[in-house]
C-alpha positions as CSV (number, residue, x, y, z in Angstrom):
1,M,-94.1,128.4,66.2
2,R,-92.1,129.8,63.4
3,V,-89.3,127.7,61.9
4,T,-86.2,129.4,60.6
5,R,-83.4,127.7,58.7
6,S,-79.7,128.6,58.4
7,A,-76.9,126.5,57.2
8,V,-73.3,126.6,58.3
9,L,-70.6,125.0,56.2
10,T,-67.3,124.1,57.6
11,K,-64.3,122.1,56.3
12,S,-63.0,119.2,58.3
13,A,-59.6,117.7,57.9
14,A,-61.1,115.0,55.7
15,A,-62.7,117.6,53.5
16,A,-66.2,116.5,54.6
17,M,-68.8,119.1,55.0
18,T,-70.9,119.6,58.2
19,V,-74.4,121.2,57.9
20,A,-76.1,122.6,60.9
21,V,-79.8,123.5,60.6
22,V,-81.5,125.7,63.2
23,L,-85.1,124.5,63.6
24,G,-86.3,126.9,66.3
25,P,-85.4,128.3,69.7
26,G,-83.1,125.7,71.3
27,L,-83.6,123.1,68.6
28,S,-81.0,122.2,66.0
29,A,-79.9,119.2,63.9
30,V,-76.4,118.4,62.7
31,A,-75.7,116.1,59.8
32,E,-72.2,114.9,59.1
33,P,-71.7,112.7,56.1
34,A,-69.2,109.9,56.5
35,P,-65.7,111.0,55.5
36,R,-64.8,109.9,52.0
37,E,-61.7,107.9,51.4
38,V,-59.1,109.7,49.3
39,A,-57.5,107.5,46.7
40,S,-53.8,107.9,46.7
41,A,-52.0,108.2,43.3
42,P,-49.0,106.2,42.3
43,E,-45.7,107.6,43.5
44,G,-44.6,110.5,41.3
45,I,-48.0,111.2,39.8
46,A,-50.3,113.9,41.2
47,P,-53.8,112.8,42.3
48,K,-56.5,113.3,39.7
49,G,-57.8,116.8,39.7
50,I,-54.7,118.3,41.3
51,A,-52.1,119.9,39.0
52,P,-48.7,118.1,39.4
53,E,-45.6,120.0,40.4
54,A,-42.4,119.5,38.5
55,D,-39.1,121.4,38.3
56,V,-38.1,121.2,34.6
57,S,-34.6,122.4,33.8
58,H,-32.8,123.0,30.5
59,H,-29.0,123.1,30.3
60,G,-26.6,122.8,27.4
61,H,-24.6,124.9,24.9
62,V,-24.9,126.8,21.7
63,S,-22.3,127.2,19.0
64,L,-22.2,129.2,15.8
65,E,-19.8,128.9,12.9
66,G,-20.6,130.7,9.7
67,R,-24.2,129.7,8.8
68,R,-24.2,126.6,11.0
69,L,-25.8,126.8,14.4
70,G,-25.7,123.9,16.8
71,V,-27.7,123.5,20.0
72,L,-27.1,120.7,22.5
73,L,-29.9,120.6,25.1
74,R,-30.3,118.5,28.2
75,T,-33.8,118.6,29.8
76,G,-34.3,117.2,33.2
77,N,-37.0,117.0,35.9
78,R,-36.2,117.4,39.6
79,G,-39.8,116.6,40.6
80,P,-41.7,115.9,42.7
81,S,-44.0,114.7,39.9
82,A,-43.0,112.7,36.8
83,L,-44.0,114.2,33.4
84,E,-45.3,112.4,30.3
85,D,-43.7,114.9,27.9
86,V,-42.3,118.4,27.7
87,T,-42.1,120.8,24.7
88,V,-39.1,123.0,24.5
89,R,-39.1,126.2,22.4
90,L,-35.8,127.4,20.7
91,R,-36.1,130.9,19.4
92,F,-33.4,132.5,17.3
93,S,-32.6,136.2,16.6
94,E,-31.8,135.3,12.9
95,P,-34.0,133.5,10.4
96,L,-33.4,129.9,9.7
97,A,-32.7,128.6,6.2
98,A,-35.7,127.0,4.4
99,G,-36.1,123.3,3.7
100,Q,-34.1,121.9,6.7
101,R,-34.5,118.4,8.1
102,L,-35.0,118.5,11.8
103,P,-34.4,115.7,14.3
104,Q,-37.3,113.4,15.2
105,G,-39.7,115.1,17.7
106,C,-38.8,118.6,16.4
107,L,-40.7,120.9,14.1
108,R,-40.5,124.5,12.8
109,S,-42.9,127.1,14.2
110,G,-42.1,130.1,12.0
111,S,-38.9,131.4,10.4
112,R,-37.0,131.7,13.7
113,T,-38.5,129.1,16.0
114,V,-38.2,125.3,16.5
115,L,-40.2,123.2,19.0
116,C,-39.0,119.9,20.3
117,G,-40.7,117.3,22.4
118,T,-38.5,115.6,25.1
119,G,-40.6,112.5,25.8
120,A,-41.2,111.3,29.4
121,L,-39.2,112.9,32.2
122,P,-39.2,110.8,35.4
123,V,-38.3,112.4,38.7
124,A,-34.6,112.8,39.1
125,G,-34.0,110.5,36.1
126,K,-31.5,110.9,33.4
127,A,-31.9,114.1,31.4
128,R,-33.2,113.9,27.9
129,R,-30.8,115.0,25.3
130,T,-31.8,116.9,22.2
131,T,-29.3,118.0,19.5
132,V,-30.3,120.4,16.8
133,V,-28.0,121.5,14.0
134,L,-29.5,124.3,11.8
135,G,-28.5,126.3,8.9
136,L,-29.2,130.1,9.0
137,A,-30.5,132.1,6.1
138,G,-27.6,134.6,6.4
139,Q,-24.2,134.5,7.9
140,P,-24.5,136.7,11.0
141,A,-21.6,137.7,13.3
142,E,-23.7,136.5,16.3
143,V,-27.0,134.8,17.2
144,V,-29.1,135.1,20.3
145,V,-30.8,131.8,21.3
146,R,-33.7,131.8,23.7
147,V,-34.7,128.5,25.4
148,D,-37.8,127.9,27.4
149,T,-40.6,125.4,28.2
150,V,-43.8,125.9,26.2
151,W,-45.7,122.9,27.5
152,N,-45.2,120.5,30.5
153,G,-48.6,118.8,30.8
154,G,-50.1,121.5,33.0
155,A,-47.5,121.0,35.9
156,S,-46.6,124.0,38.0
157,D,-42.9,124.9,38.2
158,R,-41.9,126.9,41.2
159,N,-38.4,127.4,39.8
160,P,-38.8,128.6,36.2
161,Q,-35.4,130.3,36.3
162,N,-33.6,127.0,35.3
163,S,-35.9,126.4,32.4
164,T,-35.6,129.8,30.7
165,H,-32.3,130.9,29.1
166,E,-31.0,133.5,26.7
167,V,-27.6,132.8,25.1
168,L,-25.5,135.1,22.9
169,A,-23.3,133.0,20.5
170,P,-20.7,134.9,18.5
171,S,-19.6,133.2,15.3
172,T,-16.4,131.7,16.7
173,G,-17.4,128.0,16.6
174,D,-17.0,127.9,20.4
175,A,-19.6,126.4,22.7
176,Y,-21.5,128.9,24.9
177,V,-22.9,127.2,27.9
178,F,-26.3,127.8,29.6
């Protein structure tokens, strides 16, 4: 008698695997391991090994008067997962003046870019506020400011439209909302 083997793998609802081995004509054996218990994560945190999902949003306003550029930014998280930190990138169409002091949690990343960390963003919690006042190298008639999320801890965001903005701010001193 010749023995042949073939294995069939199937997924069950508990993610256990079933292996069927064909031993010969009319003979087979099926081994099913006991289902593993899946540990649940604390509320608002994705289980280990699964990327969290979070809806980060940025809103605020930009104002330009002479060489002074102000950005008020409110960053929130609509969930479903909480985030430990988010890094927001502010990019400017005009170069920034050298030697400026930035708010705590912010740093320069080139002549036209500033990065700011928001800190923890709980689900549906109060938005984190970041205020940046910058001097420009020149005195432009207008500045384009681009706001986006650079890092969010690896979370997926199915609604990135509310975390990416481009604002034109003429040098009027008025606040242009995004």
